[in-house]
C-alpha positions in Angstrom: 14.3 -3.0 -9.0 10.7 -4.3 -9.9 9.1 -7.0 -7.9 8.1 -8.3 -11.4 9.2 -8.5 -15.1 8.3 -5.6 -17.3 5.5 -7.5 -18.8 3.7 -8.5 -15.6 4.2 -5.0 -14.0 2.8 -3.7 -17.0 -0.5 -6.1 -16.6 -0.7 -4.9 -13.0 -0.6 -1.2 -14.2 -3.3 -2.0 -16.6 -5.6 -3.9 -14.0 -5.0 -0.8 -11.7 -6.2 1.6 -14.5 -9.4 -0.5 -14.8 -9.9 0.0 -11.1 -8.6 -3.4 -9.9 -6.7 -3.9 -6.5 -3.7 -6.1 -7.0 -2.4 -6.8 -3.8 0.2 -9.5 -2.0 -0.5 -11.3 1.2 3.2 -10.6 2.3 2.2 -7.0 2.8 0.1 -7.6 5.8 2.2 -7.7 9.1 1.3 -10.7 11.2 -0.1 -12.8 8.5 1.8 -16.0 7.5 2.5 -16.0 3.9 0.1 -18.5 2.1 0.6 -19.4 -1.5 -2.9 -18.9 -3.0 -4.4 -16.9 -6.0 -7.6 -15.4 -5.9 -9.6 -13.1 -8.1 -12.6 -11.5 -6.7 -14.9 -9.8 -9.2 -17.5 -7.3 -7.6 -20.2 -5.3 -9.2 -21.3 -7.8 -11.7 -24.9 -7.9 -12.8 -25.3 -11.5 -11.6 -23.5 -10.9 -8.5 -19.9 -11.3 -7.3 -17.7 -14.0 -8.7 -14.7 -15.5 -6.9 -12.1 -17.5 -8.7 -9.5 -19.5 -6.6 -7.0 -22.1 -7.2 -3.3 -22.7 -8.0 -2.9 -20.8 -11.2 -0.8 -17.8 -11.3 -3.4 -15.2 -12.5 -0.6 -12.6 -13.7 1.4 -15.6 -15.6 1.1 -16.1 -19.4 2.2 -19.8 -19.2 1.4 -23.0 -17.1 -2.4 -22.9 -18.2 -2.6 -26.5 -17.3 -3.0 -25.3 -13.6 -6.6 -25.2 -12.0 -8.9 -22.5 -10.9 -12.3 -22.8 -9.7 -15.1 -20.3 -10.3 -17.8 -19.6 -7.7 -20.7 -17.3 -7.9 -22.9 -15.5 -5.2 -22.6 -13.2 -2.3 -22.1 -16.0 0.4 -18.9 -17.5 -1.1 -17.7 -13.9 -1.9 -18.3 -12.7 1.8 -16.7 -15.9 3.3 -13.5 -15.6 0.9 -13.2 -11.9 1.7 -13.6 -12.6 5.5 -11.3 -15.8 5.3 -8.4 -14.0 3.6 -8.8 -10.7 5.2 -9.1 -9.3 1.5 -10.4 -5.9 2.6 -7.3 -5.4 4.9 -5.1 -6.7 2.1 -6.6 -4.0 -0.2 -6.3 -1.4 2.5 -2.7 -2.2 3.5 -1.6 -2.4 -0.3 -3.3 0.9 -0.9 -1.3 2.4 2.2 1.8 1.1 0.7 1.4 2.8 -2.6 0.1 5.9 -0.8 3.4 6.0 1.2 5.4 5.8 -2.0 3.8 8.7 -3.6 4.0 10.9 -0.4 7.6 9.9 0.0 8.3 11.0 -3.6 6.5 14.3 -2.8 8.7 14.8 0.5 11.9 14.3 -1.3 10.9 17.0 -3.6 10.2 19.4 -1.1 12.9 18.7 1.5 16.6 17.4 1.2 15.6 14.1 -0.2 19.1 13.0 -1.3 22.0 11.4 0.9 25.2 13.3 0.0 27.3 10.4 1.4 25.7 7.6 -0.6 24.4 9.6 -3.4 20.9 7.8 -3.2 17.3 9.1 -2.4 16.3 9.0 1.3 13.2 6.9 2.0 10.3 7.5 4.3 10.4 6.1 7.9 8.1 6.1 10.9 9.7 6.6 14.2 8.8 3.9 16.9 9.1 6.1 20.0 6.3 7.3 22.2 6.0 10.4 20.2 5.8 9.0 16.8 6.6 10.9 13.8 7.9 10.5 10.3 11.5 11.3 8.7 13.5 10.9 5.7 16.3 8.5 5.8 19.1 7.0 3.9 18.7 3.4 3.0 22.1 2.8 4.4 21.2 4.2 7.9 22.5 1.2 9.7 26.0 2.7 9.1 25.0 5.3 11.5 27.1 8.0 9.6 24.2 9.3 7.7 21.7 12.1 8.9 18.0 12.1 8.7 15.5 14.8 7.8 12.6 15.2 10.2 9.1 15.7 8.4 7.1 18.1 10.1 3.2 18.1 10.1 3.1 20.9 7.7 5.5 18.9 5.4 3.5 16.1 5.6 0.1 18.0 4.9 1.7 19.6 1.8 2.9 16.2 0.7 -0.6 14.6 1.3 -2.1 17.4 -0.7 0.5 17.1 -3.6 0.0 13.4 -3.7 -3.8 13.5 -3.9 -3.6 11.2 -1.0 -7.1 9.7 -0.2 -8.1 7.1 2.7 -7.2 3.7 2.0 -10.3 2.4 4.1 -12.6 0.4 1.8 -15.5 2.6 0.4 -14.0 5.9 1.8 -11.6 7.7 -0.5 -11.8 11.1 1.5 -8.8 13.3 1.5 -6.3 12.8 4.1 -4.7 15.2 6.4 -2.0 15.1 9.5 -2.1 16.5 12.7 0.0 16.1 15.9 -1.7 14.6 19.0 -0.7 13.1 22.5 1.0 10.3 20.8 2.6 11.9 18.1 1.8 12.4 14.5 -1.5 11.3 13.0 -3.1 10.8 9.7 -6.7 10.7 9.1 -9.7 11.5 6.9 -12.8 13.5 7.9 -14.6 10.4 8.8 -11.8 9.6 11.5 -10.4 6.7 9.6 -6.7 6.9 10.9 -3.9 5.3 8.6 -0.1 5.0 8.8 2.2 5.5 6.0 4.3 2.2 6.3 8.1 2.7 6.1 9.6 2.1 2.7 
């Protein structure tokens, strides 16, 4: 089920096709969800522009709400720092990446729970030797089997998904390996990333 109605989801898709990042503060663990709306426009000829206020940017009604427009690098840098916007963008990209990699893993492995007749989802183990596995969404019933994801499986899925580093300004291809603390995923610039559990 979509987080939004079809019309808003289509607007988000169009914005992303134009190169925009649409992210939500609830994606960042440890951050309190604060109800704010911000549009940060970079790369403009006159410098960055920040819109912030109470108006729902993705809505098509309630235009009586207020937004304020600020220009210049100082306000841009302050808002980005205050809201941890680059962290939000990076985490939002990691969530989207996890969905794509999970879909590739389901295609290549046993991605279907035979008991509940549903697709398995990607999970990250929390033990000392951390790794990834596919699990039935109803795993709490403790009667469904899981499918372990090897480093080779993960590398194939990263390649098939066209996975790139979510670190702002990087975008290099990601690869997986196994080290002292379990499975890692990183780019050539040594930016490590995790695939958040679905």
